[in-house]
C-alpha positions, -999 to +999 in steps of 0.1 A: -134+286+063-159+287+092-187+301+071-182+274+044-179+248+071-213+258+086-230+260+052-218+225+045-230+212+078-265+225+071-266+211+036-253+176+047-274+171+078-308+156+080-336+179+091-340+162+124-304+168+135-298+204+124-308+220+157-287+195+176-257+204+154-261+242+159-264+238+197-240+209+203-219+225+230-194+206+251-186+207+288-183+242+303-145+242+305-142+228+269-172+239+249-153+233+217-139+198+213-109+212+193-098+231+225-099+198+245-080+181+217-052+207+220-051+200+257-047+163+251-019+168+226-001+191+251-004+164+277+012+139+253+040+163+245+029+175+211+029+212+201-005+215+185-031+198+163-026+200+125-052+218+104-067+185+092-070+172+128-087+204+138-111+201+109-119+165+118-124+176+154-150+201+143-168+175+122-168+151+151-185+177+173-209+192+148-214+165+122-246+146+114-259+116+134-247+090+108-213+099+094-182+085+079-148+101+083-122+091+057-087+106+061-053+096+048-033+070+066-013+084+095-033+116+100-044+105+135-081+101+130-083+073+156-064+093+181-085+124+176-117+103+180-103+087+212-100+122+226-136+129+214-148+099+235-133+114+266-148+148+258-182+132+255-178+116+289-169+150+304-201+163+289-223+135+303-210+108+326-240+086+316-232+083+279-225+048+268-200+044+240-192+013+220-160+010+200-160-016+172-131-026+150-123-054+125-104-071+153-109-072+190-073-063+195-076-030+177-108-020+195-092-030+228-062-007+221-086+021+215-105+017+248-072+011+267-058+044+254-090+062+264-088+048+299-051+056+303-057+092+293-086+096+317-064+085+346-034+106+336-049+140+327-058+164+357-089+176+339-103+140+335-089+122+365-122+126+384-137+102+358-114+073+368-134+042+377-141+038+414-138+006+435-174-004+427-172+004+390-163-019+361-126-014+356-110-034+328-093-021+297-120-034+274-150-024+295-151+002+322-174+028+339-165+064+347-169+075+383-203+090+390-221+073+362-256+059+371-259+022+375-266+005+341-262-028+323-240-012+297-205+002+307-194+037+299-169+024+273-169-010+257-147-024+230-157-053+207-146-069+174-170-067+145-176-104+147-179-104+185-210-100+207-226-068+196-263-076+200-277-072+235-258-040+242-270-004+241-250+027+232-254+064+228-224+065+204-209+038+183-174+044+170-166+020+141-129+023+138-114+006+107-140-022+105-131-028+068-097-043+063-082-064+035-089-096+055-126-091+056-132-074+022-113-096-002-143-111-020-179-101-027-191-127-002-170-112+025-182-077+018-218-088+019-212-104+053-196-072+065-227-052+054-249-076+073-228-073+105-229-035+106-267-036+104-266-047+140-256-012+149-291+000+144-303-025+171-276-012+195-279+025+191-305+042+214-334+059+196-326+094+209-318+127+192-282+129+205-270+094+195-246+090+167-228+063+146-194+074+135-173+054+111-136+060+107-119+042+079-099+038+048-115+021+017-099-012+008-116-019-025-136+000-052-167-016-038-160-005-002-185-008+026-184+030+031-198+037-004-226+012+003-235+030+036-237+063+017-259+050-012-281+025+007-283+039+043-280+077+039-247+082+057-228+114+052-192+110+040-164+135+044-130+129+029-096+144+036-070+132+010-033+135+015-028+159-014-049+182-035-065+158-060-065+162-098-102+153-101-123+168-074-155+154-091-143+119-083-153+125-046-189+130-056-193+161-034-178+144-003-145+162-003-139+182+029-148+219+025-114+229+039-098+211+009-121+231-015-110+263+003-073+254+000-078+249-037-096+283-039-066+299-021-043+286-049-029+253-034-018+234-065-026+198-075-002+174-058+006+197-028+001+183+007-032+191+023-017+187+058+020+196+055+023+198+093+017+160+093+032+149+060+051+171+036+047+171-002+081+153-005+071+127+020+039+118+003+056+116-031+080+090-016+051+072-001+035+070-035+066+054-049+069+029-020+032+019-020+025+020-057-001+042-074-032+021-069-026+015-031-017+051-026-047+062-046-069+041-023-053+047+011-039+082+009-062+098-017-093+079-007-104+077-043-125+046-051-135+057-086-106+042-104-105+043-142-092+014-163-057+028-161-058+030-123-078-002-117-051-022-136-020-008-120+008-029-137+016-010-170+039-019-198+051+017-200+068+013-166+091-014-179+124-010-196+130-032-227+165-040-238+184-068-255+205-085-228+238-103-228+239-137-210+272-129-192+271-092-184+246-065-178+247-027-182+261-009-152+234+018-154+205+030-176+179+058-176+142+058-182+125+084-204+089+083-213+092+099-247+077+089-281+112+085-295+118+056-271+086+036-279+094+000-291+072+003-322+082-032-334+068-049-303+030-052-302+017-039-268-010-061-252-020-034-226-047-008-227-047+022-251-015+041-253+004+017-230+036+010-249+069-007-243+098+017-239+135+012-244+159+031-221+168+067-229+204+060-220+224+028-215+259+029-201+284+011-223+302-002-192+291-037-182+294-059-151+289-096-144+254-103-131+251-103-093+230-134-094+202-153-112+172-171-098+145-191-114+110-191-099+087-220-105+049-220-098+038-256-101+004-267-115-015-299-120-026-315-152-055-291-159-056-259-179-032-241-156+004-239-165+036-244-144+048-208-145+085-201-149+104-168-145+142-163-145+153-130-131+189-116-128+200-088-106+226-060-110+231-027-093+196-021-080+178-033-111+161-067-119+163-082-154+136-106-166+155-129-191+130-158-194+093-165-189+073-195-199+044-217-190+046-255-191+014-276-196+009-310-181+021-307-145+051-327-132+059-347-163+094-360-171+096-336-200+087-306-178+110-315-150+139-320-175+130-287-192+133-268-158+167-285-152+179-275-187+168-239-182+187-237-149+218-249-167+213-226-197+209-195-176+234-206-149+209-201-121+222-197-086+190-212-072+154-222-078+125-206-059+097-232-057+061-225-044+050-254-022+013-245-019+006-271-046+015-306-036+031-296-003+066-298-015+063-330-036+073-311-068+107-302-054+113-339-045+104-349-081+126-321-096+157-328-075+170-359-094+168-340-127+189-312-113+214-336-098+220-352-132+218-320-153+228-290-132+232-292-094+213-262-081+197-254-048+160-254-043+144-229-019+108-235-011+083-207-004+047-207+006+024-179-007+001-163+019-027-137+016-048-128-015-028-136-046-038-105-066-030-081-038+003-098-032+014-096-068+005-059-071+022-050-039+054-067-050+055-057-087+039-022-088+065-003-067+095-019-086+079-013-120+070+023-112+106+030-102+116+015-136+137-011-119+123-041-138+141-046-172+128-071-197+149-088-224+134-082-258+134-119-265+110-125-236+084-102-252+089-116-287+084-151-273+054-141-252+036-127-282+034-162-296+015-174-265-023-176-263-036-142-249-047-156-215-014-174-211+007-144-221+027-129-192+021-093-203-016-099-209-019-112-173+002-083-161-019-056-176-053-072-167-045-078-131-065-058-105-071-062-068-103-083-072-099-120-063-098-144-093-098-114-117-077-135-141-085-169-155-048-177-156-020-160-137+007-187-136+034-168-154+027-135-136+028-154-102+062-169-111+075-134-119+062-121-086+080-149-067+113-141-085+110-103-078+100-109-042+132-129-038+153-100-050+134-073-030+163-070-006+185-062-035+163-032-042+177-014-012+209-008-032+210+027-046+215+023-083+237+053-088+259+044-058+262+009-070+275+021-104+300+044-087+312+016-064+316-007-094+338+018-112+358+024-081+364-013-078+376-015-114+400+014-109+414-002-078+421-033-098+437-012-125+460+005-100+471-030-088+478-039-124+498-007-130+519-013-099+527-048-111+536-035-146+504-047-164+483-028-189+456-002-177+426-019-193+403+009-182+423+038-195+399+044-224+369+045-200+387+070-178+394+093-208+358+092-218+347+100-182+370+130-182+357+141-216+322+140-201+333+166-175+330+143-146+349+152-115+379+129-116+383+133-078+351+113-074+369+082-088+402+089-072+419+095-106+441+124-094+453+101-066+463+076-093+481+103-113+458+099-143 
């Protein structure tokens, strides 16, 4: 690995820094930064650095002057770089280091951690600020440093006072976050802000600007720095990627070496940090698009990945208004494609019916209606009615009403609440500040008394919808009544729920209309707590409850209504002891 590492260094560095890289030795006691990193970890009670942490440490010591380090969430890149800052100060007390983050709080945490380690470790205690030195958590000098305007370590937010300072090293730690990269205007402003670094960095051979970060969008700042400013990018994904070419030559050489050694696609790159099983669970909990961006660091998303909500992840079934199936299984097989339902997604994205549906049924756990109000313009008042049962959600109605808070629309909502026997209505109050609920209440009182729960949406709408729906859909826990799709096909394309679903991406205002999809997100978000129920366990608990009721009926001399179900279960070679059948003498 070392030979490949050195070759890559020479190929990626600018001609003016190659000699610095080859002769970039640390302090006498710790000439290699990775050795010092091991000492810091031992001090903190850890066994050793992982292989990715060691590789990052080498790149920090020997990498080019302008570099970007992208590593999967949780690998500890900020911690490793904090140790690197201390190692630099051991090398030269007069170095000036500026830490910049998206928020002042994050950069302050970085500098506070550095200062705490300096004071605690025997090897660095002599750097502790003296009585005449600056000594705050956000700005401090190390003992023995020459008098200077700039402190040894200073933390600042990206929108804070950067100009006027001077630094040998700038550590830009997660300066791109969702809050400052939502829109093209925000991203352009961020590009302008980081240009200030060139005014702050000293014009010397040893100085460096080091970015640590995770891309937030396909148009990430880090790609702009590579293409427009000549920065070197190195990427450590969480697992061996399917498409190495997607990283445009920036994949860490150690990952290439692991692939050459036979590590298969999908296997953990750093199993000491996160195992393959852990990252698979992470992918399910985050959703594929978020995982692809934050753990695989892949910003070259195809159409299929850029639009993460897919029809093929849904289950389509005709549903009963009173009861729902106790359990069902998903199987992506051509035999289960709903060929009679026209798919509005991208190529080869079809609706699928379940591979298996249990013939046992149970009453719905509950039903909620979500309403996303609109005005009198082209937008619709989005409506979604979602039931819950045994860890799955069932979309039984979706619609969009034109015209705002008209008498007809308010009465229609009340009638739907009665028709579907809703337990409650979830109402977004961003529009009209709650007035819609006050207008709706009299209609509910006359037609179907039903509670109204107001909710206020926060954050970027598109990201919120994806984060709510994508994990649920990818776990195949969202079931759609066939009648919903049949009705939706009659809507204009841009007002179709499933058109909106399959065209949504993380870019702001990517859809002209999203009212029906927004209502579905509201209803699903309400039931998210229900998703903590394990589906299989819920089905077993349901059967056990029925058996208990049957036993009571038997004792009282009544009929055993579940006897047929029990015989079928035994015929399927299930262990009767699981259900307590032997205990009942059956």
